[in-house]
DRENMAR-589760 format. One record per residue: residue number from 0; z, x, y of N, C-alpha, C, O, CB in turn; residue in three letters. Coordinates in pm, whole numbers, plus 50000, padded with zeros to 5 digits. Glycine has a CB too. Example, Ala and Ser with C-alpha at 12.3 -4.5 7.8 and 13.67 -1.06 7.14 Angstrom:
BEGIN
R     n    n.c3    n.c1    n.c2   ca.c3   ca.c1   ca.c2    c.c3    c.c1    c.c2    o.c3    o.c1    o.c2   cb.c3   cb.c1   cb.c2   res
R     0   50780   51319   49431   50780   51230   49550   50780   51320   49670   50846   51424   49668   50905   51131   49553   ALA
R     1   50708   51285   49775   50714   51367   49894   50787   51290   50003   50804   51341   50114   50572   51408   49940   SER
END
This chain:
BEGIN
R     n    n.c3    n.c1    n.c2   ca.c3   ca.c1   ca.c2    c.c3    c.c1    c.c2    o.c3    o.c1    o.c2   cb.c3   cb.c1   cb.c2   res
R     0   50000   50084   49884   50000   50000   50000   50000   50089   50123   50075   50187   50130   50120   49904   50000   MET
R     1   49916   50055   50218   49910   50131   50342   49984   50053   50448   49967   49932   50460   49763   50157   50384   LEU
R     2   50062   50119   50523   50138   50052   50627   50099   50111   50761   50097   50233   50780   50290   50065   50603   ARG
R     3   50069   50022   50855   50035   50067   50990   50161   50074   51073   50244   49983   51068   49932   49972   51056   GLY
R     4   50178   50180   51149   50299   50197   51227   50287   50152   51371   50384   50160   51446   50341   50339   51224   GLY
R     5   50170   50104   51412   50153   50068   51552   50129   49920   51571   50038   49880   51644   50038   50146   51612   SER
R     6   50209   49838   51504   50201   49694   51524   50093   49626   51443   50069   49506   51463   50179   49666   51667   GLY
R     7   50025   49695   51353   49919   49634   51275   49970   49565   51150   49894   49492   51087   49819   49738   51238   TYR
R     8   50095   49584   51112   50150   49520   50994   50119   49598   50868   50090   49717   50874   50097   49379   50981   GLY
R     9   50126   49530   50754   50104   49594   50625   49969   49553   50570   49931   49436   50576   50217   49558   50526   SER
R    10   49896   49650   50515   49766   49623   50456   49762   49682   50317   49798   49797   50295   49652   49679   50544   TYR
R    11   49717   49602   50224   49699   49648   50088   49549   49659   50064   49479   49558   50051   49767   49551   49983   ASP
R    12   49498   49784   50057   49355   49805   50040   49313   49814   49894   49196   49842   49867   49314   49929   50112   PHE
R    13   49403   49793   49799   49367   49806   49658   49252   49714   49617   49171   49755   49534   49487   49779   49572   SER
R    14   49241   49591   49670   49125   49509   49629   48992   49573   49669   48889   49545   49608   49136   49371   49690   PRO
R    15   48994   49657   49771   48871   49720   49814   48822   49825   49716   48703   49855   49712   48890   49783   49950   LEU
R    16   48911   49879   49636   48877   49987   49544   48857   49940   49401   48809   50016   49318   48983   50093   49547   TRP
R    17   48894   49816   49370   48899   49770   49232   48767   49775   49157   48765   49814   49041   48949   49632   49229   ARG
R    18   48658   49739   49219   48533   49724   49146   48434   49837   49172   48315   49821   49143   48469   49594   49181   SER
R    19   48478   49947   49224   48389   50059   49252   48442   50183   49183   48557   50222   49204   48375   50083   49404   THR
R    20   48359   50244   49102   48402   50359   49023   48325   50482   49066   48203   50478   49080   48383   50332   48874   ILE
R    21   48396   50591   49086   48332   50716   49120   48325   50742   49269   48287   50851   49310   48196   50720   49063   GLY
R    22   48361   50644   49350   48364   50663   49494   48502   50710   49533   48601   50655   49485   48325   50532   49568   PHE
R    23   48510   50808   49617   48638   50850   49672   48635   50831   49823   48696   50909   49896   48669   50997   49636   ASP
R    24   48567   50729   49868   48558   50699   50011   48554   50548   50029   48525   50474   49935   48433   50765   50074   ARG
R    25   48584   50504   50149   48584   50361   50179   48441   50311   50188   48357   50380   50247   48659   50332   50311   LEU
R    26   48410   50197   50133   48275   50144   50135   48269   50020   50222   48367   49982   50285   48227   50114   49994   PHE
R    27   48157   49958   50225   48127   49846   50314   48232   49735   50301   48246   49675   50195   47988   49791   50285   ASP
R    28   48306   49707   50411   48413   49608   50408   48361   49465   50389   48428   49383   50326   48495   49616   50536   LEU
R    29   48245   49437   50440   48190   49302   50425   48163   49271   50278   48192   49161   50231   48061   49286   50506   ALA
R    30   48109   49368   50206   48082   49348   50063   48211   49329   49986   48219   49244   49898   48004   49467   50006   GLU
R    31   48312   49408   50018   48438   49398   49945   48512   49269   49980   48583   49214   49896   48527   49518   49975   SER
R    32   48497   49220   50102   48560   49093   50138   48499   48980   50056   48569   48888   50013   48544   49065   50289   ALA
R    33   48369   48988   50034   48303   48888   49950   48353   48898   49807   48375   48796   49741   48150   48906   49955   GLN
R    34   48372   49021   49758   48419   49042   49622   48564   48997   49604   48604   48961   49493   48405   49189   49586   ARG
R    35   48643   48998   49712   48784   48961   49701   48802   48815   49663   48906   48777   49611   48856   48989   49833   ALA
R    36   48699   48733   49688   48710   48591   49655   48664   48561   49513   48670   48446   49469   48628   48510   49753   THR
R    37   48618   48662   49440   48568   48639   49305   48679   48605   49207   48797   48632   49231   48492   48760   49257   GLU
R    38   48640   48545   49099   48731   48509   48992   48782   48636   48924   48707   48732   48909   48661   48415   48889   ASP
R    39   48907   48637   48883   48965   48756   48820   48961   48747   48667   49050   48799   48600   49108   48775   48866   ASN
R    40   48859   48682   48613   48844   48668   48469   48720   48742   48425   48616   48728   48488   48838   48520   48427   TYR
R    41   48726   48819   48321   48845   48858   48245   48919   48971   48315   48861   49045   48395   48805   48900   48104   PRO
R    42   49049   48984   48285   49125   49094   48346   49073   49229   48297   49020   49240   48186   49276   49081   48315   PRO
R    43   49088   49331   48381   49035   49462   48344   49119   49574   48403   49198   49553   48495   48891   49476   48391   TYR
R    44   49102   49693   48348   49162   49817   48400   49049   49915   48426   48946   49912   48360   49267   49877   48300   ASN
R    45   49071   50002   48524   48981   50114   48547   49067   50239   48542   49165   50250   48616   48904   50101   48685   ILE
R    46   49031   50332   48455   49109   50455   48438   49024   50577   48471   48903   50578   48445   49164   50465   48295   GLU
R    47   49087   50678   48527   49023   50808   48543   49072   50892   48425   49191   50919   48412   49058   50876   48683   ARG
R    48   48979   50933   48340   49013   51010   48221   49006   51160   48247   49061   51239   48170   48922   50974   48106   LEU
R    49   48939   51200   48353   48921   51339   48389   48853   51346   48524   48835   51244   48590   48840   51416   48282   GLY
R    50   48815   51467   48565   48751   51483   48695   48625   51399   48708   48602   51340   48814   48719   51627   48719   ASP
R    51   48545   51393   48605   48418   51322   48611   48404   51219   48500   48292   51184   48462   48304   51420   48604   ASP
R    52   48516   51169   48449   48514   51071   48340   48601   50951   48377   48711   50967   48428   48563   51135   48208   ARG
R    53   48548   50832   48350   48618   50708   48381   48605   50613   48263   48519   50631   48176   48562   50643   48510   TYR
R    54   48690   50512   48260   48680   50409   48157   48717   50274   48216   48819   50260   48284   48771   50441   48036   GLN
R    55   48633   50175   48190   48662   50035   48226   48703   49966   48096   48632   49975   47996   48537   49963   48294   ILE
R    56   48817   49898   48097   48861   49820   47981   48874   49675   48023   48945   49644   48119   48997   49874   47924   SER
R    57   48806   49586   47954   48813   49443   47981   48882   49372   47866   48850   49398   47750   48673   49384   48005   LEU
R    58   48976   49283   47896   49044   49204   47794   48957   49083   47763   48949   48988   47841   49188   49159   47842   ALA
R    59   48892   49086   47648   48797   48982   47611   48839   48915   47480   48759   48898   47388   48655   49040   47599   VAL
R    60   48967   48877   47474   49019   48809   47354   48940   48681   47331   48910   48607   47425   49171   48778   47369   ALA
R    61   48908   48656   47206   48835   48535   47169   48685   48555   47164   48614   48467   47114   48867   48425   47266   GLY
R    62   48634   48667   47213   48492   48698   47209   48466   48799   47098   48551   48884   47069   48441   48751   47346   PHE
R    63   48350   48789   47037   48308   48891   46940   48208   48982   47011   48151   48944   47113   48246   48826   46810   SER
R    64   48185   49101   46958   48092   49195   47024   47951   49137   47046   47886   49172   47145   48081   49321   46942   PRO
R    65   47903   49050   46956   47769   48995   46975   47764   48886   47081   47656   48839   47114   47718   48940   46844   ASP
R    66   47878   48845   47135   47881   48746   47243   47896   48810   47381   47909   48741   47482   47995   48648   47220   GLU
R    67   47895   48945   47384   47912   49020   47508   47792   49113   47525   47746   49175   47429   48045   49100   47507   ILE
R    68   47743   49121   47648   47635   49216   47677   47677   49307   47791   47744   49264   47885   47502   49142   47712   SER
R    69   47638   49434   47781   47665   49533   47884   47530   49587   47929   47452   49637   47847   47760   49649   47830   VAL
R    70   47502   49577   48059   47375   49622   48113   47400   49721   48226   47477   49692   48318   47291   49503   48163   THR
R    71   47336   49837   48219   47345   49937   48326   47210   49942   48395   47107   49965   48332   47385   50079   48270   ALA
R    72   47212   49920   48528   47089   49922   48606   47118   49987   48740   47201   49937   48816   47031   49780   48625   GLU
R    73   47052   50097   48768   47073   50178   48887   47222   50209   48902   47277   50275   48814   47020   50105   49013   GLN
R    74   47288   50164   49007   47429   50197   49029   47521   50079   49000   47628   50067   49061   47450   50243   49172   ASN
R    75   47482   49992   48909   47563   49874   48876   47570   49859   48725   47470   49870   48655   47504   49746   48941   VAL
R    76   47690   49834   48675   47706   49798   48534   47753   49653   48532   47847   49616   48602   47809   49895   48459   VAL
R    77   47685   49571   48452   47713   49427   48444   47759   49394   48303   47695   49432   48205   47588   49343   48482   THR
R    78   47870   49323   48295   47923   49277   48166   47920   49125   48167   47975   49062   48258   48070   49332   48140   ILE
R    79   47855   49067   48066   47847   48922   48056   47897   48877   47920   47873   48942   47819   47702   48873   48079   GLU
R    80   47967   48765   47920   48016   48708   47796   47984   48561   47789   48009   48487   47884   48165   48730   47782   GLY
R    81   47929   48517   47676   47900   48376   47651   47947   48342   47511   47899   48397   47412   47747   48346   47666   ASN
R    82   48041   48251   47504   48096   48208   47376   47998   48112   47311   47958   48013   47371   48235   48140   47395   LYS
R    83   47960   48143   47187   47862   48059   47117   47928   47954   47029   47863   47858   46989   47770   48145   47033   THR
R    84   48057   47970   46998   48128   47876   46911   48155   47746   46987   48239   47742   47076   48261   47937   46861   ASP
R    85   48083   47642   46951   48098   47513   47019   48161   47408   46929   48144   47288   46952   47962   47463   47067   LYS
R    86   48235   47451   46827   48297   47354   46737   48407   47279   46812   48478   47336   46894   48354   47424   46610   THR
R    87   48419   47155   46781   48522   47071   46844   48657   47097   46778   48671   47085   46657   48484   46920   46834   GLU
R    88   48753   47133   46859   48888   47155   46811   48983   47078   46900   48955   47053   47018   48924   47307   46808   ARG
R    89   49095   47043   46843   49197   46974   46923   49310   47074   46949   49388   47105   46859   49251   46845   46850   GLU
R    90   49316   47122   47072   49419   47219   47111   49540   47146   47165   49527   47054   47246   49364   47319   47215   PHE
R    91   49658   47186   47122   49781   47135   47180   49807   47208   47312   49857   47149   47409   49902   47152   47082   MET
R    92   49773   47336   47314   49782   47419   47434   49674   47526   47424   49659   47588   47318   49926   47483   47450   TYR
R    93   49600   47547   47530   49494   47648   47527   49519   47750   47638   49489   47726   47754   49354   47583   47543   ARG
R    94   49574   47864   47599   49604   47970   47693   49505   48085   47688   49502   48169   47778   49742   48022   47669   GLY
R    95   49424   48090   47583   49322   48194   47569   49189   48136   47616   49130   48050   47551   49312   48246   47420   ILE
R    96   49146   48184   47731   49022   48133   47788   48903   48198   47721   48902   48319   47699   49019   48157   47939   SER
R    97   48802   48120   47690   48679   48173   47634   48560   48124   47714   48451   48104   47659   48665   48132   47486   THR
R    98   48580   48106   47843   48469   48060   47927   48372   48176   47953   48408   48294   47944   48522   48002   48062   ARG
R    99   48250   48140   47984   48149   48241   48013   48190   48319   48137   48254   48265   48227   48009   48176   48032   ALA
R   100   48152   48447   48141   48184   48529   48257   48073   48629   48283   47992   48660   48196   48318   48603   48235   PHE
R   101   48073   48677   48405   47984   48786   48447   48061   48870   48545   48105   48821   48650   47849   48732   48510   LYS
R   102   48080   48997   48513   48155   49089   48599   48067   49210   48625   48008   49266   48533   48293   49130   48535   ARG
R   103   48060   49251   48752   47979   49366   48790   48066   49472   48856   48160   49440   48929   47865   49325   48884   GLN
R   104   48032   49599   48828   48102   49712   48889   47997   49802   48952   47897   49837   48888   48188   49790   48783   PHE
R   105   48019   49840   49077   47930   49934   49145   47971   50075   49106   48090   50108   49102   47936   49916   49300   ASN
R   106   47872   50157   49077   47897   50294   49037   47847   50388   49146   47748   50360   49213   47828   50326   48903   LEU
R   107   47917   50498   49164   47874   50600   49259   47749   50668   49205   47714   50653   49088   47987   50704   49285   ALA
R   108   47682   50744   49291   47564   50818   49249   47598   50909   49133   47705   50972   49132   47506   50899   49365   ASP
R   109   47510   50917   49037   47518   51005   48921   47625   50964   48820   47651   51040   48726   47544   51145   48967   TYR
R   110   47687   50847   48836   47780   50797   48734   47698   50715   48635   47631   50620   48673   47897   50712   48797   VAL
R   111   47706   50753   48508   47628   50691   48402   47719   50627   48298   47830   50676   48273   47535   50795   48336   GLN
R   112   47673   50517   48239   47744   50456   48126   47710   50539   48003   47594   50553   47967   47703   50304   48107   VAL
R   113   47814   50594   47938   47792   50676   47819   47794   50593   47692   47708   50609   47606   47898   50786   47810   LYS
R   114   47891   50504   47680   47894   50416   47562   47990   50302   47587   48067   50301   47684   47935   50494   47436   ASN
R   115   47984   50206   47497   48073   50090   47502   48126   50066   47361   48052   50079   47263   48000   49962   47558   ALA
R   116   48254   50032   47352   48314   50004   47222   48402   49881   47232   48446   49843   47341   48395   50126   47170   SER
R   117   48426   49819   47118   48507   49697   47111   48619   49722   47013   48596   49750   46895   48420   49572   47069   PHE
R   118   48744   49712   47062   48857   49744   46976   48976   49655   47012   49021   49656   47127   48894   49894   46987   ASP
R   119   49026   49581   46917   49146   49497   46934   49137   49406   47056   49234   49394   47132   49269   49584   46945   ASN
R   120   49024   49342   47077   49009   49248   47187   48982   49313   47322   48980   49244   47424   49130   49166   47197   GLY
R   121   48962   49446   47324   48930   49517   47448   48789   49573   47439   48753   49639   47342   49032   49630   47475   LEU
R   122   48710   49546   47542   48580   49609   47556   48602   49732   47642   48649   49721   47755   48473   49511   47619   LEU
R   123   48568   49849   47590   48588   49975   47662   48453   50035   47694   48370   50056   47605   48675   50074   47580   LYS
R   124   48431   50063   47821   48305   50121   47868   48336   50258   47927   48411   50269   48024   48234   50027   47973   ILE
R   125   48278   50361   47868   48301   50498   47915   48192   50539   48013   48073   50518   47989   48307   50596   47797   GLU
R   126   48235   50598   48124   48145   50642   48230   48164   50790   48255   48275   50843   48243   48170   50562   48360   LEU
R   127   48055   50858   48288   48060   51001   48317   47974   51027   48441   47864   50974   48454   48010   51085   48195   VAL
R   128   48028   51110   48532   47949   51153   48647   47881   51284   48609   47947   51384   48582   48038   51171   48776   ARG
R   129   47748   51282   48606   47668   51399   48573   47578   51432   48691   47476   51368   48713   47584   51376   48445   GLU
R   130   47618   51531   48767   47540   51572   48883   47428   51664   48836   47455   51761   48766   47630   51643   48990   ILE
R   131   47303   51635   48874   47192   51721   48833   47210   51864   48885   47269   51885   48991   47059   51663   48882   PRO
R   132   47159   51959   48810   47172   52101   48849   47122   52125   48990   47181   52202   49065   47096   52191   48750   GLU
R   133   47013   52059   49028   46955   52080   49161   47048   52033   49272   47035   52078   49386   46822   52007   49172   ALA
R   134   47143   51943   49241   47234   51890   49343   47367   51965   49347   47446   51946   49440   47260   51743   49316   MET
R   135   47393   52050   49248   47519   52123   49244   47517   52238   49344   47411   52295   49370   47547   52175   49101   LYS
R   136   47634   52272   49400   47639   52386   49492   47605   52516   49417   47641   52533   49301   47778   52397   49558   PRO
R   137   47536   52605   49484   47502   52733   49423   47519   52843   49526   47505   52820   49646   47357   52732   49366   ARG
R   138   47550   52961   49479   47569   53076   49567   47432   53129   49609   47343   53146   49527   47652   53187   49496   ARG
R   139   47417   53153   49737   47295   53206   49793   47318   53352   49827   47413   53385   49899   47249   53125   49919   ILE
R   140   47232   53441   49777   47243   53583   49806   47200   53608   49950   47104   53547   49998   47158   53666   49708   ALA
R   141   47269   53697   50018   47238   53733   50156   47155   53861   50153   47197   53962   50097   47368   53752   50243   ILE
R   142   47038   53854   50212   46950   53971   50214   47020   54087   50285   47082   54067   50389   46816   53938   50284   ASN
R   143   47009   54204   50229   47068   54323   50289   47208   54352   50239   47260   54461   50264   47071   54309   50437   GLY
R   144   47270   54260   50169   47405   54283   50115   47390   54345   49976   47317   54292   49892   47488   54151   50109   ALA
R   145   47458   54454   49953   47453   54517   49822   47542   54440   49726   47641   54380   49768   47495   54665   49829   THR
R   146   47508   54440   49600   47592   54368   49503   47736   54416   49504   47827   54338   49479   47535   54384   49362   PRO
R   147   47759   54546   49534   47895   54600   49540   47973   54536   49654   48090   54499   49636   47891   54753   49557   ASP
R   148   47911   54521   49773   47978   54456   49886   48006   54309   49857   48111   54257   49895   47892   54469   50013   ASN
R   149   47913   54243   49792   47931   54102   49758   48050   54087   49665   48129   53994   49683   47803   54045   49692   LEU
R   150   48064   54175   49568   48177   54170   49475   48310   54191   49550   48408   54124   49521   48161   54276   49364   HIS
R   151   48313   54284   49645   48435   54308   49724   48470   54188   49807   48588   54154   49820   48418   54431   49814   LYS
R   152   48371   54122   49866   48398   54003   49946   48455   53889   49859   48546   53818   49902   48269   53956   50018   LEU
R   153   48401   53872   49739   48450   53767   49650   48595   53795   49607   48676   53702   49603   48360   53756   49525   GLU
R   154   48629   53920   49577   48764   53951   49533   48863   53937   49647   48978   53900   49624   48770   54091   49475   SER
R   155   48820   53965   49772   48906   53948   49887   48933   53800   49914   49043   53764   49957   48844   54015   50010   ARG
R   156   48835   53714   49891   48850   53570   49915   48943   53508   49813   49006   53405   49842   48715   53501   49911   ALA
R   157   48954   53565   49696   49038   53508   49589   49180   53539   49605   49262   53498   49523   48993   53555   49457   ALA
END
């Protein structure tokens, strides 16, 4: 929770970060305000497993793997669930929802869906950020610098 000290009150920005993976910066507030009104079904977690590894876990009790689809397109991963079991049952109490859903997560550049698995009612989607070699920082040699001087400069910086 972020608290403003100059009369602005208390602001909880966690809803702004919930559906975006791989971003470490604030994104468009208008888009996130629209997302804040969305349905919270099914519940989910987003975990950072490492520097460039993430996992989305969705609680999809009552669904089988063939009733769920995961689609990765550009910087968005979409999870949809449609229950095909239409048998008539008489429930005394129904606390496990099996309604159709569609949930989308925006991914940062170079974040890719690696795989999806279904285990004990949880759909787990693994994500990895893979920056292309051409986009990674690289050391540029300075003309006129001898390799010996370059080595001394590196050891002094460390």
